[in-house]
C-alpha positions as CSV (number, residue, x, y, z in Angstrom):
1,M,123.9,-20.3,-227.8
2,A,121.2,-23.5,-229.0
3,S,121.0,-24.2,-225.2
4,R,120.3,-20.9,-224.4
5,T,118.0,-20.3,-227.6
6,V,115.8,-23.9,-226.4
7,H,115.6,-22.5,-222.8
8,I,114.3,-18.8,-224.1
9,V,112.0,-20.8,-226.7
10,T,110.4,-22.8,-224.3
11,A,110.0,-20.2,-221.4
12,I,108.3,-17.7,-223.8
13,A,105.9,-20.6,-225.5
14,A,104.6,-21.9,-221.5
15,A,104.0,-18.7,-221.1
16,V,102.5,-17.6,-224.1
17,V,99.8,-20.3,-223.6
18,S,99.6,-19.7,-220.4
19,G,98.4,-16.7,-220.6
20,A,96.1,-16.9,-223.5
21,V,94.0,-20.2,-221.7
22,L,94.5,-17.5,-218.2
23,F,93.2,-14.4,-220.4
24,A,90.2,-16.2,-221.7
25,T,89.6,-17.8,-218.2
26,A,89.9,-13.9,-216.3
27,P,86.5,-13.1,-214.4
28,P,85.4,-9.3,-214.8
29,T,87.0,-8.2,-211.6
30,S,90.2,-8.3,-212.8
31,L,89.6,-5.4,-215.2
32,V,89.6,-2.0,-214.9
33,D,85.9,-1.1,-214.2
34,A,85.9,2.0,-217.1
35,P,84.2,2.8,-220.6
36,M,87.4,3.2,-223.4
37,N,88.6,7.0,-223.6
38,Q,86.7,8.7,-226.7
39,Q,89.9,10.8,-227.7
40,A,91.3,8.4,-230.2
41,E,87.9,8.6,-232.1
42,A,89.0,12.0,-233.4
43,G,92.2,10.8,-234.7
44,G,92.2,11.3,-238.5
45,E,95.3,13.9,-238.0
46,L,97.2,11.1,-236.2
47,D,96.7,9.1,-239.1
48,S,100.3,9.8,-240.0
49,D,100.3,9.9,-243.9
50,V,102.6,12.2,-244.7
51,V,105.6,11.8,-245.4
52,P,108.5,14.8,-244.1
53,E,111.4,16.2,-246.1
54,L,114.5,15.2,-244.5
55,R,115.8,18.2,-242.8
56,D,119.7,19.3,-243.4
57,F,120.0,19.5,-239.6
58,Y,120.4,15.6,-239.5
59,D,123.7,15.7,-241.6
60,T,125.2,17.0,-239.0
61,P,129.0,15.6,-238.6
62,M,129.1,13.9,-235.4
63,P,132.9,15.4,-233.6
64,D,135.3,12.6,-234.3
65,D,135.9,12.8,-230.2
66,A,133.1,12.8,-228.8
67,E,131.4,9.9,-226.1
68,V,128.3,8.1,-226.2
69,G,126.2,10.2,-224.2
70,Q,127.1,13.3,-225.7
71,L,124.9,16.0,-227.0
72,F,126.4,17.4,-230.0
73,A,123.9,19.5,-232.2
74,A,120.4,21.1,-231.4
75,E,117.9,23.0,-233.1
76,P,114.8,25.0,-232.0
77,V,111.3,23.8,-233.3
78,D,110.3,26.2,-234.7
79,G,106.3,27.5,-234.0
80,A,106.4,25.8,-230.9
81,P,103.9,26.2,-227.5
82,D,104.9,29.4,-225.5
83,D,104.8,27.0,-222.6
84,V,107.3,24.9,-223.9
85,K,111.2,25.1,-225.1
86,L,111.0,22.4,-228.0
87,Y,115.0,21.0,-229.3
88,R,115.6,18.6,-232.6
89,I,118.9,17.3,-231.0
90,L,121.9,15.2,-232.2
91,Y,123.4,13.5,-230.2
92,V,126.2,9.9,-229.9
93,S,125.2,6.1,-229.3
94,S,126.9,3.3,-229.8
95,D,125.4,0.2,-232.8
96,L,125.7,-3.2,-231.1
97,Q,129.4,-3.8,-232.7
98,N,130.5,-0.9,-230.2
99,N,131.1,1.9,-233.0
100,K,129.7,5.3,-232.5
101,I,126.7,6.4,-234.1
102,P,124.8,9.6,-234.1
103,V,120.8,9.4,-233.3
104,S,119.0,12.1,-233.0
105,G,115.9,12.9,-230.7
106,I,113.4,15.5,-230.0
107,Y,113.6,17.6,-226.5
108,A,111.1,19.7,-224.8
109,A,110.5,20.9,-221.6
110,P,108.3,23.4,-220.0
111,S,109.7,27.1,-220.7
112,T,108.6,28.4,-217.1
113,G,110.0,27.5,-213.7
114,S,112.4,24.6,-212.6
115,G,110.0,21.6,-212.2
116,S,111.3,21.5,-208.6
117,E,107.9,21.5,-205.7
118,G,107.0,25.0,-204.8
119,D,108.8,26.6,-207.2
120,D,107.0,29.0,-209.7
121,S,109.0,32.3,-209.6
122,G,110.1,31.5,-213.7
123,S,113.6,30.5,-212.2
124,E,115.6,27.8,-214.4
125,G,117.6,27.3,-211.0
126,D,121.4,27.5,-210.5
127,G,121.6,25.0,-214.4
128,S,123.8,22.2,-211.9
129,G,121.5,19.1,-213.1
130,T,121.4,18.0,-209.5
131,Q,119.3,15.7,-207.2
132,G,116.2,17.4,-206.3
133,D,116.6,20.6,-208.8
134,G,114.3,20.7,-212.3
135,F,112.3,19.2,-213.9
136,P,112.0,15.6,-213.5
137,L,112.9,13.8,-217.1
138,V,111.2,11.1,-219.1
139,S,112.9,9.3,-222.1
140,F,110.1,8.1,-224.5
141,A,110.3,5.6,-226.3
142,H,108.1,5.8,-229.7
143,G,105.7,3.6,-231.5
144,T,106.3,2.1,-234.3
145,L,106.7,4.0,-237.5
146,G,109.2,3.1,-240.0
147,V,112.9,2.6,-240.2
148,G,113.4,5.5,-242.7
149,R,115.4,8.8,-242.0
150,P,112.5,11.2,-243.0
151,C,110.4,8.5,-240.0
152,G,111.9,9.3,-236.8
153,I,109.2,12.0,-234.6
154,S,112.2,14.9,-234.4
155,Q,111.2,16.0,-238.0
156,T,108.0,17.4,-238.2
157,P,106.5,17.2,-234.6
158,L,104.0,20.0,-234.7
159,Q,102.3,19.1,-238.3
160,P,99.7,16.3,-238.3
161,R,99.3,13.5,-240.0
162,T,102.9,13.2,-239.6
163,P,104.9,10.8,-238.2
164,G,106.5,13.2,-235.6
165,Y,102.3,14.9,-234.3
166,T,101.5,10.9,-233.3
167,A,104.0,11.4,-230.3
168,W,103.4,15.0,-229.8
169,A,100.1,15.1,-229.5
170,P,98.9,11.7,-227.5
171,H,102.2,11.8,-225.5
172,I,104.8,14.7,-225.3
173,K,102.9,17.6,-225.1
174,P,100.8,16.3,-222.3
175,L,103.8,14.7,-219.9
176,V,105.6,18.6,-220.2
177,D,101.9,19.3,-220.2
178,A,102.3,17.5,-216.6
179,G,105.5,19.6,-215.7
180,L,108.0,17.5,-216.8
181,A,110.9,17.2,-219.6
182,V,110.9,14.9,-222.3
183,V,113.2,13.6,-223.9
184,G,112.5,11.0,-227.1
185,S,115.1,9.2,-229.1
186,D,114.2,9.0,-233.2
187,Y,116.1,5.1,-232.7
188,S,119.4,5.1,-234.6
189,G,118.4,5.5,-238.5
190,M,115.9,7.5,-238.2
191,G,116.8,11.0,-238.7
192,A,121.5,11.0,-238.3
193,P,122.5,8.2,-240.8
194,G,122.5,4.7,-238.4
195,P,121.1,0.8,-238.4
196,S,117.3,0.0,-238.6
197,S,117.2,-0.7,-234.9
198,Y,112.6,-1.9,-235.1
199,L,112.1,-4.4,-232.4
200,V,116.3,-4.9,-232.6
201,G,116.8,-4.4,-227.9
202,P,119.5,-3.5,-227.5
203,L,120.3,-1.6,-230.5
204,E,116.5,1.2,-229.1
205,G,117.9,0.6,-225.8
206,R,120.9,2.4,-226.7
207,G,119.9,5.3,-227.9
208,I,116.5,5.5,-225.5
209,L,119.4,5.6,-222.9
210,D,122.0,7.9,-224.5
211,A,119.3,10.0,-225.4
212,M,118.7,10.5,-221.4
213,R,122.2,11.3,-220.7
214,A,122.9,13.7,-223.4
215,V,120.0,16.1,-221.9
216,Q,120.1,15.7,-218.2
217,D,123.1,17.8,-217.8
218,P,122.1,21.6,-218.7
219,S,123.1,22.5,-222.4
220,P,123.1,26.4,-223.8
221,L,122.4,24.6,-227.2
222,T,119.0,23.1,-225.2
223,G,118.0,26.4,-223.3
224,D,120.4,25.5,-220.0
225,I,117.0,23.3,-219.4
226,P,117.9,21.9,-215.5
227,I,116.8,18.4,-215.2
228,D,116.3,16.8,-211.8
229,T,118.8,13.6,-212.3
230,S,116.2,11.8,-209.2
231,K,113.5,11.8,-211.2
232,L,114.2,9.6,-214.3
233,A,112.1,7.0,-215.6
234,V,112.0,5.7,-219.6
235,Y,107.9,5.7,-220.7
236,G,107.4,3.6,-224.2
237,K,103.8,2.9,-226.3
238,S,103.6,-0.4,-228.5
239,Q,106.7,-0.7,-230.8
240,G,108.3,1.9,-228.3
241,G,107.0,-0.3,-225.0
242,E,109.2,-3.1,-226.6
243,A,111.9,-0.7,-226.7
244,A,111.5,0.9,-223.5
245,N,111.4,-3.1,-221.6
246,S,114.9,-3.3,-223.5
247,A,116.7,0.3,-222.5
248,L,115.6,-0.7,-218.3
249,Q,117.0,-4.3,-218.8
250,L,119.9,-3.3,-220.5
251,A,120.5,-0.5,-218.3
252,P,122.6,-1.9,-215.3
253,D,125.7,-2.6,-217.8
254,Y,125.2,-0.2,-220.5
255,A,124.7,3.0,-217.9
256,P,124.7,2.3,-214.8
257,D,125.0,6.3,-214.0
258,L,121.4,7.3,-214.5
259,D,119.0,6.4,-212.0
260,I,115.9,5.4,-213.1
261,A,112.9,5.7,-211.1
262,S,110.4,4.0,-212.6
263,G,109.4,2.2,-216.4
264,V,105.9,2.8,-218.1
265,L,105.2,0.3,-220.8
266,L,102.0,0.8,-223.0
267,A,100.9,-1.7,-224.4
268,P,104.2,-3.2,-225.1
269,G,105.3,-4.7,-228.8
270,Y,106.8,-7.8,-228.9
271,T,107.4,-10.9,-230.8
272,P,108.6,-13.6,-229.5
273,P,111.2,-16.0,-231.3
274,I,109.6,-19.0,-231.6
275,R,109.2,-20.7,-235.0
276,G,105.8,-22.5,-235.3
277,L,104.3,-18.5,-234.4
278,L,106.7,-17.1,-236.6
279,D,105.9,-20.1,-239.7
280,T,102.1,-19.2,-239.0
281,V,101.8,-15.4,-239.1
282,I,104.7,-15.2,-242.6
283,D,102.8,-18.3,-244.3
284,N,99.4,-15.8,-244.3
285,P,98.0,-16.2,-248.1
286,T,96.2,-12.3,-247.3
287,S,97.8,-8.8,-247.6
288,T,97.4,-7.3,-244.7
289,T,99.6,-4.8,-242.3
290,Q,101.9,-7.4,-241.0
291,N,103.8,-7.4,-244.2
292,M,105.3,-3.3,-242.4
293,F,105.7,-5.6,-239.4
294,V,107.5,-8.2,-241.9
295,L,109.6,-6.0,-243.1
296,L,110.8,-3.8,-240.8
297,I,111.9,-6.8,-238.9
298,A,114.2,-8.2,-241.8
299,R,115.4,-4.9,-242.5
300,S,116.7,-4.9,-238.7
301,Y,118.1,-7.8,-237.6
302,A,119.9,-8.0,-241.0
303,E,121.9,-4.5,-240.7
304,S,122.2,-5.0,-237.0
305,Y,122.8,-8.4,-237.2
306,P,125.1,-9.0,-240.2
307,D,127.1,-11.3,-239.5
308,L,124.8,-14.2,-238.4
309,V,122.1,-12.9,-241.0
310,S,121.2,-11.5,-244.6
311,L,118.0,-9.6,-246.1
312,D,118.2,-12.4,-248.9
313,E,118.6,-14.6,-246.5
314,I,114.9,-14.0,-244.8
315,L,113.4,-12.1,-248.0
316,T,112.3,-13.7,-251.3
317,P,113.2,-11.5,-254.4
318,E,109.9,-10.1,-254.3
319,G,109.7,-8.8,-250.4
320,I,113.5,-7.5,-250.8
321,E,112.4,-4.8,-253.9
322,K,109.3,-4.2,-251.2
323,A,111.8,-3.6,-248.5
324,K,113.3,-0.5,-250.4
325,L,110.7,1.4,-249.8
326,L,111.6,1.1,-246.1
327,D,113.7,4.1,-247.0
328,T,111.1,6.5,-248.0
329,Y,107.9,5.7,-246.5
330,C,106.6,6.1,-243.0
331,A,103.9,4.6,-240.7
332,K,100.7,4.6,-243.2
333,A,102.1,6.4,-246.2
334,L,104.3,2.4,-246.2
335,T,101.5,0.2,-245.0
336,D,99.9,1.6,-247.8
337,Q,102.7,0.8,-250.8
338,V,103.8,-2.8,-248.9
339,S,100.2,-3.8,-248.4
340,D,99.7,-5.3,-252.2
341,V,101.2,-8.3,-251.9
342,P,100.4,-12.0,-249.9
343,L,103.0,-11.9,-247.2
344,N,103.8,-15.1,-247.5
345,Q,105.0,-13.8,-251.3
346,L,108.1,-11.5,-249.3
347,V,109.2,-13.6,-246.6
348,K,110.7,-16.9,-247.2
349,T,109.1,-19.9,-245.1
350,P,110.4,-21.5,-243.1
351,V,111.8,-18.9,-241.2
352,S,115.3,-18.4,-240.7
353,G,116.2,-19.6,-238.9
354,D,119.1,-17.4,-238.2
355,L,116.7,-14.6,-238.1
356,I,115.0,-16.6,-234.7
357,R,118.5,-17.0,-233.3
358,A,119.4,-13.0,-233.6
359,M,115.3,-12.3,-232.2
360,S,116.7,-14.4,-228.9
361,M,119.0,-12.5,-228.5
362,A,117.8,-8.6,-228.2
363,M,114.0,-9.9,-226.9
364,P,113.4,-8.3,-223.2
365,G,112.4,-10.4,-221.2
366,T,115.4,-12.5,-220.3
367,K,116.4,-11.3,-217.0
368,R,115.4,-9.8,-213.9
369,I,114.8,-5.2,-214.7
370,P,115.6,-3.7,-210.8
371,T,113.8,-0.6,-212.0
372,P,109.8,-1.0,-211.4
373,I,107.6,-1.7,-213.9
374,G,103.9,-0.3,-215.1
375,I,102.6,-1.8,-217.9
376,W,99.0,-1.1,-219.4
377,Q,97.0,-2.9,-221.9
378,G,94.1,-2.8,-224.0
379,L,91.9,-6.0,-224.2
380,E,90.2,-4.8,-227.8
381,D,93.7,-4.1,-228.8
382,V,94.2,-6.1,-232.6
383,T,97.7,-4.1,-233.0
384,I,99.3,-5.6,-229.8
385,I,98.1,-9.1,-228.6
386,P,96.8,-9.3,-225.6
387,Q,98.1,-12.2,-224.8
388,F,100.8,-11.3,-225.4
389,T,101.7,-8.7,-223.1
390,H,99.8,-11.3,-220.1
391,A,102.8,-13.1,-221.0
392,Q,105.4,-10.6,-220.7
393,V,103.9,-9.6,-217.0
394,M,104.0,-13.4,-216.4
395,A,107.3,-13.4,-217.3
396,Q,109.0,-10.4,-216.0
397,C,107.2,-11.6,-212.1
398,A,108.8,-14.3,-212.3
399,L,112.0,-13.1,-213.1
400,G,111.6,-10.9,-210.1
401,T,111.0,-7.7,-211.1
402,T,108.5,-5.6,-209.4
403,T,105.6,-5.0,-211.9
404,F,102.1,-4.0,-211.7
405,Y,100.2,-4.8,-214.3
406,V,97.0,-2.4,-215.5
407,R,94.0,-4.2,-218.5
408,Y,91.1,-2.2,-220.2
409,P,88.8,-4.1,-221.3
410,D,87.0,-2.2,-224.0
411,D,90.0,0.0,-224.9
412,D,92.1,-0.5,-228.3
413,H,95.5,0.1,-229.5
414,G,94.9,4.1,-229.7
415,S,93.2,4.3,-227.0
416,M,95.6,3.4,-224.4
417,N,97.7,6.4,-225.4
418,Y,95.3,8.7,-223.2
419,Q,93.1,5.7,-220.8
420,A,97.0,5.1,-219.0
421,R,97.2,8.7,-218.4
422,E,94.2,10.3,-217.8
423,H,92.4,6.9,-216.0
424,Q,93.2,6.2,-212.2
425,P,95.2,4.3,-212.0
426,S,97.5,6.7,-213.7
427,A,100.9,6.0,-215.4
428,L,101.9,9.9,-215.0
429,D,100.6,9.7,-211.2
430,Y,102.4,6.1,-211.1
431,M,105.8,7.8,-212.4
432,K,105.4,10.9,-209.9
433,N,104.6,8.8,-206.6
434,I,107.3,6.3,-206.8
435,W,109.9,9.7,-207.4
436,D,108.2,10.7,-204.1
437,G,109.3,8.0,-202.4
438,E,106.1,6.4,-201.7
439,P,107.2,2.8,-202.8
440,A,106.5,0.8,-205.9
441,P,102.6,-1.1,-206.3
442,D,103.5,-3.9,-207.2
443,N,100.7,-6.9,-208.1
444,C,102.6,-10.0,-209.1
445,A,100.3,-12.4,-206.2
446,N,97.5,-11.9,-208.3
447,R,99.3,-11.6,-211.8
448,L,97.6,-15.0,-213.2
449,L,94.1,-12.7,-213.0
450,G,96.0,-9.6,-214.5
451,T,94.0,-9.0,-210.9
452,L,94.2,-5.0,-209.4
453,N,92.7,-6.2,-206.4
454,T,95.2,-4.7,-204.6
455,A,95.5,-1.0,-206.6
456,P,92.9,2.0,-205.4
457,A,90.0,3.6,-207.9
458,V,90.0,-0.7,-209.3
459,N,87.6,-3.6,-209.1
């Protein structure tokens, strides 16, 4: 374990430092020539300061004989647009101790057509879910909203200022409008009861993959939506970018039955398990939004790796008290509750060595991913540090992953929700072109500068 951790930490440290230097020296021609996408400017409805009340649906018992990847309950979401079938779902996944657990999520698809090319008949196909018939399926991985049971995206996806709306409006609905079926895991513990999973890659990844398994076959529980199983993809933003990365890394061993064609990672969140870096972050004498992120990590790792690290090993007594708020608050409401004290009063320093070891086991980026990935990053992002994304790109390229990297000079964390999908090179076209049999683009040869000279519509 020690040698593996040292190897990982050394590799990541070198990548982060190199990424920072290369970021600072990269010429303008390595960037997409596009101004900041302005849609995010209207973002008041996406602030997510309303915590929804947990519905009884999420306590539906999981059948004793249910199998991992099985759908066992669903209910329609009231008020869905006429052109969309929209459901809350419950399915079976597994925790890191390989116990079966219930996980909730959202499932959406166009209400007419089968998704197959040239089909305007409104037919939903023969219900076989076979290759070439039905809608392409994207497993969507959402960004940071918390870990509490009310915080999942399936709770109130159509209600502005709630966690679910932050996934529905900028991501899920536009993908459905493009003719895709979309399943989005709430992640373990965010809806159905289960261990917290924030930035615990193997646990997030299981939920993402099992959500895809749960809906790939048409079911009367969800309107017999047909899926073309030859057209699968994973798509994640922020925390969800890290989670999608983890799912793709996990898939060959955990879900070899899924033929995933590509992965899209938008501003993927990543916390390098490097002691010096973590100690610097934790030793912050001010109160910031980092408080929430750190508390989420502490809670999730203590619950997912109970034999390795405990909450009182990570947090101070004041931090443990603040962590209790994770059960009842989400997103901006949670940030407001936990950002009233300096971070260094909540977390013990130096950072627990056991936590660092657990993080080195859970963070992605240590194995080649056989599925092509595209990574989109805005350079004005102050939530996901661009240098960390550059380091991830360099690591994936070094591992041999087919990697396409796109950078926007003026976009921030919010505007990338739209820019990556609407501007060329488009994340949506990236998935569709690969489904249509085009070779996956790869600019790893230019990775040191993040250049895109070989990509269409890029200077």
